[in-house]
MIPA-585534 format. One line per 10 residues: their letters; for each residue x, y, z of C-alpha. Coordinates in steps of 0.5 Angstrom, whole numbers. Example, Ala and Ser with C-alpha at 12.3 -4.5 7.8 and 13.67 -1.06 7.14 Angstrom:
// residues 2
as	25 -9 16; 27 -2 14
END
This chain:
// residues 530
mkmkvyrfnh	1 18 -46; 1 21 -39; 5 18 -34; 1 16 -28; 3 20 -22; 1 20 -14; -1 26 -11; -1 27 -4; -1 33 1; 1 34 8
msknwlligg	4 29 12; -2 24 14; -3 23 7; 4 22 5; 3 15 9; -2 14 4; 3 15 -2; 8 10 2; 3 5 2; 1 6 -5
iilgitntvl	9 5 -7; 9 -1 -3; 3 -4 -7; 6 -1 -13; 12 -6 -12; 7 -12 -12; 10 -14 -18; 16 -16 -14; 21 -17 12; 22 -12 18
aqhlqgiamg	28 -14 14; 22 -16 19; 27 -18 25; 30 -11 28; 37 -15 28; 40 -8 30; 37 -7 36; 33 -14 39; 39 -19 39; 43 -15 45
nysgtqalyh	43 -17 53; 39 -10 54; 33 -12 49; 28 -14 54; 21 -16 50; 24 -14 43; 28 -20 44; 22 -25 46; 20 -24 39; 26 -28 37
npafvadsry	27 -33 42; 22 -34 48; 28 -37 53; 31 -30 53; 26 -28 58; 29 -32 64; 36 -29 67; 35 -22 64; 39 -16 66; 33 -13 68
svyvnlvgsq	29 -15 74; 23 -11 70; 22 -9 63; 17 -5 60; 16 -3 53; 11 3 52; 11 3 44; 15 1 38; 14 0 31; 17 -2 24
lytansgvry	16 -1 17; 19 -6 12; 19 -8 5; 23 -12 0; 21 -15 -7; 24 -18 -13; 21 -14 -19; 23 -7 -18; 28 -2 -15; 26 5 -12
napysflsli	28 10 -17; 26 16 -14; 30 23 -14; 29 23 -7; 30 18 -1; 25 14 2; 27 17 9; 26 24 6; 19 22 4; 17 19 11
tnqvsseyrn	19 25 14; 16 30 9; 23 33 7; 22 32 0; 24 39 -4; 19 43 -7; 22 41 -14; 18 35 -13; 12 37 -11; 6 40 -15
ekgavlfpra	3 48 -14; -1 45 -8; 5 42 -5; 3 35 -6; 9 30 -7; 9 27 -14; 11 20 -15; 10 18 -22; 10 10 -24; 17 11 -27
ylkerlngrd	20 12 -20; 19 4 -20; 25 1 -24; 23 -6 -27; 28 -12 -26; 25 -16 -32; 28 -23 -32; 22 -27 -34; 22 -30 -27; 16 -30 -22
kwlnaggdtr	16 -24 -18; 14 -23 -10; 13 -18 -5; 14 -18 3; 12 -12 6; 8 -9 12; 10 -8 19; 8 -8 27; 6 -4 32; 9 -6 39
lpsimfglfk	4 -4 44; 5 -4 52; 9 -10 54; 12 -12 60; 17 -18 63; 20 -19 70; 24 -24 73; 22 -29 79; 26 -33 84; 32 -29 83
nkigvgfstr	30 -29 75; 31 -36 74; 24 -36 72; 22 -30 67; 15 -28 65; 13 -24 60; 6 -21 57; 6 -17 51; 1 -14 46; 2 -12 38
aryyvnasgi	-1 -11 32; 2 -14 25; 0 -12 18; 3 -16 12; 2 -15 5; 5 -22 1; 5 -23 -6; 8 -29 -9; 9 -33 -16; 6 -27 -20
teplsrlisk	8 -28 -27; 12 -23 -30; 7 -20 -35; 2 -20 -29; 6 -16 -24; 8 -11 -29; 1 -10 -30; 0 -9 -23; 6 -4 -22; 5 0 -28
ttrleelqgq	-2 -1 -30; -5 -1 -37; -2 5 -39; 5 2 -40; 5 2 -48; 9 -5 -48; 3 -8 -45; -2 -5 -50; -5 -9 -55; -1 -16 -53
hfdnqsgrlh	-4 -22 -51; -2 -26 -45; -3 -33 -43; -2 -38 -37; -2 -32 -32; -2 -33 -24; -1 -30 -18; -3 -30 -10; -4 -23 -6; -5 -23 1
vnalgelamt	-6 -17 6; -7 -19 13; -8 -15 20; -7 -19 26; -8 -17 33; -4 -21 38; -4 -22 46; 2 -26 48; 4 -29 55; 12 -32 55
vggvvmdnet	15 -36 60; 22 -39 61; 27 -42 66; 34 -44 67; 34 -52 66; 42 -52 67; 47 -48 71; 53 -52 72; 58 -46 72; 61 -47 65
dflkvgvtvk	55 -49 62; 48 -45 62; 42 -47 59; 35 -44 59; 28 -45 55; 22 -41 54; 15 -42 50; 10 -36 48; 3 -37 47; -1 -32 43
rliglynahv	-8 -31 42; -9 -28 35; -15 -24 33; -16 -23 25; -17 -16 24; -17 -16 17; -16 -20 11; -16 -19 3; -14 -24 -2; -13 -26 -9
einnssysiq	-11 -32 -12; -11 -32 -20; -9 -39 -24; -8 -40 -31; -11 -34 -34; -10 -31 -40; -12 -23 -42; -10 -18 -47; -10 -10 -46; -14 -7 -51
pdpawttrtp	-16 1 -52; -23 2 -49; -27 5 -54; -32 8 -49; -27 12 -46; -23 14 -53; -30 17 -55; -31 21 -49; -24 24 -48; -20 22 -55
siprhmivgd	-14 26 -52; -13 22 -46; -14 14 -48; -15 9 -43; -14 2 -44; -18 -4 -41; -17 -11 -39; -20 -17 -43; -20 -23 -40; -20 -29 -45
qidvkygitr	-20 -34 -39; -21 -33 -32; -20 -37 -26; -20 -33 -20; -21 -34 -12; -22 -27 -8; -24 -25 -1; -24 -20 4; -27 -18 11; -32 -13 11
deafqnikpn	-29 -6 14; -34 -7 20; -29 -13 22; -24 -7 24; -29 -2 26; -33 -7 31; -27 -8 35; -28 -9 43; -22 -11 47; -26 -14 53
aswllgnapa	-24 -21 55; -31 -25 52; -29 -21 45; -22 -23 45; -23 -30 47; -29 -32 43; -31 -32 36; -34 -25 35; -28 -22 31; -27 -24 24
gsgwgfdlga	-22 -29 25; -18 -32 31; -13 -37 33; -7 -39 37; 0 -39 36; 7 -41 39; 14 -40 40; 19 -45 42; 26 -43 44; 33 -45 48
vyeyrpdvhk	39 -41 49; 46 -44 51; 51 -40 54; 59 -42 55; 61 -39 61; 69 -41 62; 70 -35 66; 64 -35 71; 68 -34 77; 70 -27 75
ysytekgvrk	63 -26 76; 62 -29 83; 62 -27 90; 61 -30 97; 56 -28 102; 55 -31 108; 59 -37 106; 55 -38 100; 57 -37 93; 53 -33 89
kdasknkyly	53 -30 82; 53 -22 80; 46 -22 77; 48 -15 74; 53 -18 69; 53 -22 62; 58 -28 64; 58 -32 57; 64 -32 52; 59 -34 47
rvavsltdig	51 -35 47; 48 -40 42; 40 -39 41; 35 -43 37; 28 -42 36; 21 -44 32; 17 -38 32; 10 -36 29; 7 -43 29; 0 -43 28
rvhfknptyl	-6 -40 24; -12 -35 24; -18 -38 22; -23 -33 19; -30 -36 20; -35 -31 23; -40 -30 17; -42 -23 19; -36 -21 16; -33 -25 11
lqqevvttgk	-34 -24 3; -31 -29 -2; -32 -31 -9; -29 -37 -14; -30 -35 -21; -28 -39 -27; -31 -35 -34; -29 -32 -40; -30 -26 -44; -30 -21 -39
ilryddfqnl	-28 -14 -39; -25 -10 -33; -25 -2 -35; -22 4 -31; -29 7 -30; -31 1 -26; -26 1 -20; -27 9 -19; -30 12 -13; -31 5 -9
kgsegafdav	-34 5 -2; -29 1 2; -27 -6 2; -34 -8 0; -35 -3 -5; -29 -6 -9; -31 -13 -8; -38 -11 -11; -34 -8 -17; -30 -14 -18
neafgvsgsq	-36 -19 -18; -40 -14 -23; -34 -14 -28; -34 -22 -27; -42 -23 -28; -43 -25 -21; -46 -23 -15; -46 -24 -7; -42 -28 -4; -41 -36 -3
aahfysvlpm	-40 -39 4; -34 -37 6; -29 -39 11; -21 -39 10; -15 -40 14; -8 -35 14; -2 -39 17; 3 -35 21; 10 -33 18; 13 -39 21
alqasvdyni	21 -39 21; 27 -42 24; 31 -37 28; 39 -39 30; 44 -34 33; 51 -34 36; 53 -28 40; 60 -27 42; 63 -23 47; 70 -20 44
qpkiyvnalw	72 -16 50; 68 -13 55; 62 -9 52; 64 -11 45; 60 -17 42; 59 -20 35; 52 -23 33; 51 -28 27; 43 -29 26; 40 -33 21
vqnlipqstf	32 -33 20; 29 -38 15; 22 -38 13; 19 -45 13; 12 -43 10; 12 -45 2; 11 -40 -3; 4 -43 -5; 1 -43 2; -4 -38 3
gmksesmlav	-2 -33 9; 4 -30 11; 11 -31 10; 17 -29 14; 24 -26 11; 29 -31 10; 36 -27 12; 43 -28 14; 46 -22 19; 53 -21 22
tpryehkwye	52 -15 27; 58 -12 31; 55 -8 37; 58 -4 43; 53 -5 49; 52 -1 55; 46 -2 60; 45 6 58; 46 6 51; 48 2 45
vsvpisimnr	51 2 38; 50 -3 33; 52 -4 25; 48 -10 22; 51 -13 16; 46 -17 12; 44 -21 6; 37 -20 6; 31 -20 1; 31 -28 1
ygspaiglag	39 -28 1; 39 -24 -5; 41 -17 -3; 47 -14 1; 45 -9 6; 48 -5 12; 45 -1 17; 45 3 24; 42 2 30; 42 5 37
ragpfwigtd	39 6 44; 40 12 49; 36 11 55; 29 9 54; 29 11 46; 31 6 41; 32 7 33; 35 4 27; 35 1 20; 38 -5 18
hitgllnign	38 -2 11; 41 5 11; 43 5 4; 35 3 2; 33 9 7; 38 14 4; 36 12 -4; 43 9 -5; 44 4 -11; 36 4 -13
pksfnlyfgv	34 -1 -7; 29 -6 -7; 28 -6 0; 27 -1 6; 26 -2 14; 26 3 19; 24 2 27; 24 6 33; 21 5 40; 21 7 47
saglfrrppd	22 2 53; 25 2 60; 27 -3 65; 30 -3 72; 37 -7 72; 38 -12 76; 43 -10 82; 50 -12 83; 52 -15 89; 53 -11 96
ignkcwppen	58 -16 99; 58 -16 106; 65 -18 107; 68 -13 102; 74 -9 104; 72 -2 106; 73 4 104; 72 1 97; 79 1 93; 77 6 88
swlrrifsrr	74 11 94; 78 18 95; 79 16 102; 83 10 101; 87 14 96; 89 19 102; 91 13 107; 95 10 101; 99 16 101; 101 16 108
END
């Protein structure tokens, strides 16, 4: 039996291969949290996705994010087992040894190494693109305001029984599945693409020298750009030879799925939902998109400042603090993020079916040369013996999570951050899930550059990882799983993030009664020798 191989040429097509690999791992975050770059004092709008209270008392007077992006995947069912790294794949540096005669990268299904333990499998994959955003301070930065835009795309699979996950990942060509009957098979798969417009407001509510507290809230307008979902319940099937294919091409046998008992619900948004985007106020705030909704983040940050006097000065008899300096020994931040949901309700763009049937057959030929999402929907309908769409509307919850962090200042410019993120959405819920994880991240931080080494237990507390991230001027890049990116140890997860941002720093004090010349000036050194 021939091995299934993905073949793609040119770098733009390699992204299709990457997507195919991610979907191939479906028999199984983005980590989703950018802990290597987002927890510092010069993170700007990147920190607001963790806690909206960070918008107040920032080290910036104005901060602008031009663009940023991340890609991540984590799962419980397969490991990446290719002879080249994921990094070489996404940078198109795979050697010629693993390309065909036309230069296309080869990726046989054997490069996904299975983890068989009889347990249900899950997948968290996707990314986000952080579009132009801005934050700024008011009233000497006691109040902070931010406006942000981004697009998010998720693939979530959960509760997939192991035989069904193997079928999705390896297809009917896996000999171990052929000729067998499988009962009580279930699983859920959700694909979501969302647009987001957000406003963040935060402020200082307590400042009594040693103790400092600020709070914040983010309100999000959510636009459902795309959704596809499948829910399979207590179904049974077998993998049998396809007599039509065998007769036609005896040398390349194909197998078909015979659904003895099928209980399935599936739905999509039409491709026009994405094609008809109109980024104007009436479209964004109305009911024209396929889906829409509202979301919220709530957060608070406490700072313990035992040596705040070191960062204070007196100007015209008034005691003030140096706005350019961090003042805490330790900082504690707690937030609830992504509270809300998207309601897909525009009937123009929605297709959905719920089918309970027996004795249906799914053949390889029936799912070739499909025309868009609607073509795939029609092909499934035909295989199950139904047509059209039922009245459709559905909700997709946001990946709500509890986030808590402690940031400790060991010595000037050196910090250690501990971050805990706990998903709060049950795995049976229709919608997106956050990536639960723990991380400890030491970092060296300067306003112009930064280096951090996140050490994590990610993948639902199941995979240890070490990363490396950095910021130099306006550019930032990092990964929280460098061994996964470099293909060390057959990884189960990857992530990579990068972006371009810049800001105007808050100025240090210009003290009117300070000594002149300054202590470090050449003129003072000359006079001190006399």
